[in-house]
N, C-alpha and C positions, 0 to 999 in steps of 0.2 A: 525496568522505563515503562510505562501503558502503550501500546500502540492499538488503535480502532479505526473504523472509516465510518463514516458516517454521510449516507446516498452515493456512495463513490462509482463513478461513472471512468471508464478509461477503453482507450482505445485508438486509433489509428488510420489518421489522414480522413476524421470524421467519421471513420466506420466505428460503432462501437461493440466492443470486444466483453469488457465489463461494464455492467448497466445495475444502477440504485444499490451497492452492495453494502450491506450493517455487516462493522466485523468488530471483534472485542479478541484479540492475543489477550491469553491468559500469562499477568504475571507468575514468572515462576516455574510454568508448565512449558510442554516440547508441544509446539501444535505440529500436524500436518498438513499439505494440503495436497489431495488428489482429486485427481480428475483425468478425463480422457486427452488426446494427443489435441492440439487445437482449441484444448474447453478455455484457455484464459490464464494458468496455474503461474506462467513467466510476466506476461501482462501485469498478472496482479502484484506480483514480485518489484515488480522493477514500480510501479504506481505506490507500492508499500516505501519502496524506499528510497524514493525522491527522483530515478531516474528518470519518469516519464509521469508530467505533471497531469490532474484530471482535469477530464473534459466538462463533470461536474461532481457537485462533492466535496470531502475535504479528508483526509488523512490526517487524522490528531497525535500527536507523541507528547504524552502526560500530557494531555489535553490543552495542546497548542498547537496549531495548523502546525503541519511540516514543513510549509514552504514559506514561513515567516521564520523560522530558527536560521541561525546560522548556518553553514555548510558541516564547520568543524564540532559543531555538537550535535549535530544528526550523525557525523561517522562514530565519534563515539558512545550513540549509546547502540549505535542500526551496526550491522554485517551484511554484506551478498555476498554468495561467491558463485556464479552462474556457473 
């Protein structure tokens, strides 16, 4: 499944954590997210997994806004183990 973001903004209580992120996760490849503590890695993962609603932009799963896809379909395509 193709997973990407366009101009994604994520945060909590109006405080931006991730801003204007364009990202494409390569299909069939291993992708690693690396960064310092409190750099937004977990926030990004929560946004990609539809556990945190974007403040701006969009997360696309197979070219479709992930918020428009039924939860069961998202769950069969994506998994997150915190």
